[in-house]
N, C-alpha and C positions, 0 to 999 in steps of 0.2 A: 503495501500499500503505499501511495506517495506520502512522504512527510509534508506537512502544511505547517506554515510559520505564521503564529497569531498569538496576540496578547502576551508577547515577550517569550513565548515558549514555541519549541517546533514540535508538532505532535499532530496525529490524527488518529481516532480511535473508532472502531465500529462494534457495537453490541450485536452479538448473535445470540438471541435468547428463547428459550422456550415460551417464557412468558410474555416478553414485549421486546421484540427486535428493534433495536434503535441505532440509529446512526450520528456517531459524533465527528465529524469533520470540521473542528471548531475553528473558527471565524472566517476564513477565505471561503471554504466551500461546505456546502450543507447538501447531503445526498439523501434522497428519499429512503426510509427504511422498509423495505420489501423483503417480506419473511424470509430470512436466512437461518433457518432453525436447525435443529440437530443434526450431528453428523459432519459438520465442516470442518475440514483439514486445515491446519494454520499452515503457513508458508515455512516456519522454521521450527521444526519438530524439536530440537535440541533446547531452544530458549523456552518452548512450551513447557517441557518438564519442569525446568525450574522454576518459571513463575508459576506454574500449577502447583508445586511443592510449596512455594512461598505463600500462596493465597490460601492454600489448606491449613498450614500453619496459623495464619491469621485466624481462621474460622476456627481453629481447634480451641484458640485462647479465648475465644468470645464467651461473653456472658449473655446467653440467650434470654430473650425478654420472657420467655415461658417460665423463668424462675425469679423474676422480679417481683417485689411487694407492689401491691396495687397503687400505692401513693407514687412511686417512681414511674409506674405505667402512665399514670394520667398526667404527670409533670411532663413527659416524654411525648406523650400523645393525647394532644388536647380533645380529640374527638371522643375520647372515653368519658369525658364529663358528663355527669347525669347517669352514670353506670350504677344498677343496683348489684352489688357485688354478691357473689355465692361461690363457696368454697367447696362444695358439693361437686364432685367430679362423676357422679353415678350416671347422669344423663349423657356424658360426653360422647360414648360410643354411640349411642342411638342418634345423636345429633350427626355424628360423622357419616354414619351408615346411610342416612336419608340423603344428606347432601351428597354422598357418591352417587345415589341412585339417580339423582335429579341431573348431575352431570353427565352421566350416561345416556340419559334420555335426551339431554341437549346434543351430545354427540350423534346419536342416532337419528334425530328428528330435525336436526339443523336444516334450514333452507337459505340459500344464499341470498345475501340481502344487500342493498346499499343505503347509504344515507347521507345527509348534507352535514359535513365537517366543517366546524370553525376552529381553527388553532391559531392562538395567541402566545407569541414568543416574547421572552424577555430575558435580561439579564440582571442580576440584582447585585447591590452592593453588600460588604460584610453584616451591615446594619438591617438588611432586608428591604430596604429602599431601592428603586429601580434604577439601573444604569443605563441611561439612553431612552430609546424609543421602544414601544410595543411594536412587533410585527404581526399583522392580522393577515390570515389568509384562509381561502375556502376551497374546499375539494368535494368531489363524490367519494365516500369511502367505501370501498368493496370488503365484504367478509364473505370469503368463500369455502366450501367444503375442501378438504385436503386429503384425497384418498390415499390410503397407506400410512397416514400419520395420524392418530387419533389422540396426539398430545395437543396439537395446535391447528388453528384454523390458517388459510391463507387471507392476508390483509394487505390492501394496497390502496393507492389513491389514483385518480385521474383529477384533471382539472374540469371546470364547469362544462367545457366543451367534449369531454369523453377521453381526452388523450391523457395516456398514463404520464405521472408526474416523473420527471428526469432531472438529473443534476443542472440543467441549464437554468441560468438566471437566479442563483443560488443567492439567499438572504445573509449578507455577511455577520458574523458573530453570534450565530445562533445555532440550534441544534434541531433535529426532526426526530419524532419519537412516534410509535405505533405499536400495534399488536395486543391491544387491551381486552379483546373479545376472549382471549386464549387464557387469561389470568386465571379464573375459577378451575380450570381444568387441573392446575397444579395441586388442586386438593382431591382429585379422584382417587378411586379405591386403589389403583395401582402405583400412586405416588404418596398415599397417606403414610405407608410405611418408612419414608425416609425423613419424616418430622415428628417432632413432640409437639402435643396439643395439651392446651390447659383452658378449661372452661372458665370464664371470667365472671359470668352472670347474664343479666337481661338489661335492655336500654331499649327507649323508644327512639328512633331516627326519623325525622321528617314524618311524625306521626304514625310510623309503623313499628309495632314492637319486633324487637329482634333478640336473638341469642348470640353471645358474643365470646369468641373464642381466639385465644393467641395460639401461633404456630411459630416454629424454629426448626430450620433443617439441620439435619446432622452433619457435622464436619467430616463428611466422607465424599468420596467419588460419587456414589450412587445418589447423593442428594443435589448435585449440581444441577440447576435450573437452565443453564445456559453459559455463554463465553461472552467476552468482548475482546476485541482484537485492538491491540495496541503496538504500532509499528511492526507489524507482522507476527506479533506473540499473542497466543491464545490465553486468556485468563478466565477461571472459572468463577461463575455467580452461585452462591448459595443465600438463602433469603430467609428472612422471619416477618412476621407482621400480625395483623389483627384483621379478622373477617367477621363482620356482621350478617346473620342469616335470619332472612325474614321468618318469624316465629310461625306463620301462617302456611306459607308455601314452601318452606325450607329450600329457597334460593337464595344465593348470595346477593345482598343489598348493597354493600359495600366492603371494599377490600382495600386493605393499606399494606404494603410491603417496604421493605428496607433491606440493606445488606446485612446478613449476619454478623460482620464485622468491617470495619474502614479497611480498604485496600491501599494503604498510604504509600506502599511502594510503586503502585502503578498510577498515583496521583489522584485515585479515585476515593474520596472520603466520604460520600453520599451518593446514594441513588434511592429517592423515595417515590413512590407510586401511590397514589389514591384514587380509586375508581368507583364511581356511583353507578348502580345498576337499577334498571326497571324494566317493568313489563312492556312488551312491544306487540301491539295488535295490528294486523295487515288486513287492508281493505280486500285483497285478492285471495285471502285464505284464512281459515279458522285458526291456523298456527299462532301459537303464542310463545315468544322468545324473550328471555332476560338478556338484555344488551346494554352495553356501556351507554350512559347519558351525559357524564362529565367525568374528565380525567385530569389531575393534575399531577406531574412529573418534576420533580426537583433534583438536580443533580449537582455536587461541587466537585469540579474537576481542574486539579492544580490550582486550587485557590479561587478560581471563577466560579459563581453560581449561576445555572442556567434553569429558567422555570418555563415550563409550558403548560398551557391549559387547551384541552379539546372538549368541544362542545358537539353533541349528536343531535340531529333531529331529522324529520321527514323519512325514517326509515321505510323502504320498500322492499319486496321481494324483487329478485334478479335472475333473468334466465341467462345463462353463458353460453346455450348451443341448443340445438334441436335435439339433442340426446339427454337432456336435464331431466333426470329423475324425480328432482324435488319439485314442491309446488313453485310454479315460474308465472312470471308475468312478462310483459314487454320490458324493454330496457327503460331505466328511468329518464326523465329529462334531465340533459347535461349543460 
């Protein structure tokens, strides 16, 4: 990958993640994040081994939030304010089982969709205030089934005329993020064994009763959720976070993730994602899917803080060909 000089550093990194493929070619070029998921082989195998070991060592010495006391969790994660704490873990297995059933049903019943996506990108100062301007863009955001890969969906953008987004006309100094429809799949039955879970209690979120669970990946190879590429080196991501599960439907209503430990050796001290999900009904079908509504991503990379907000509206079913087997409709207006 070509090095990029920006913000006083020479760097270019690409996230290749099962959860949220993210492209960081900071400040000179920004390239669309088009699902580059599991199985990608880095250019330099030897450096991969060293960086992989260093990352896993960082994760090994982490203090997972599943072991934190409630006051520390609420101080770190303001979204937990209003939680009715419950230390009884007897319901945890049942909640996780119902959640896994819904994720499997989502995989089986998923219909290709498109939505209007509004992306607001900004850089922040250390005190949290904005550095410079906000870049606002709109796209048609496509979420497609991914045959042969049950862990993630294909997600990519087109402009409003239907042309796939390309690196042309990049916005200097910003990052591009994507891949949020796949996030809850990390808590599927086949992935749950790679995490520790802790039931925290109940909480009302936007008028909706939820059950709240903390999770943290094990500091082992099997728990890796994806990789990011740094100058040709592949560095693994292991995550922890909080999930708010709708008490009525057992669907993910809100999911927040962060790194299990900072990766200071790679310049990545923070990668936080907060995704709000909601029911989507389609005029063309009786299908009901829980899909992203608003997503915030914050990353601290070599002392620079980037924040993106993604808002989704106008969800429609989308046909990609005459052999499409899922419920289909005409292509959306572009």
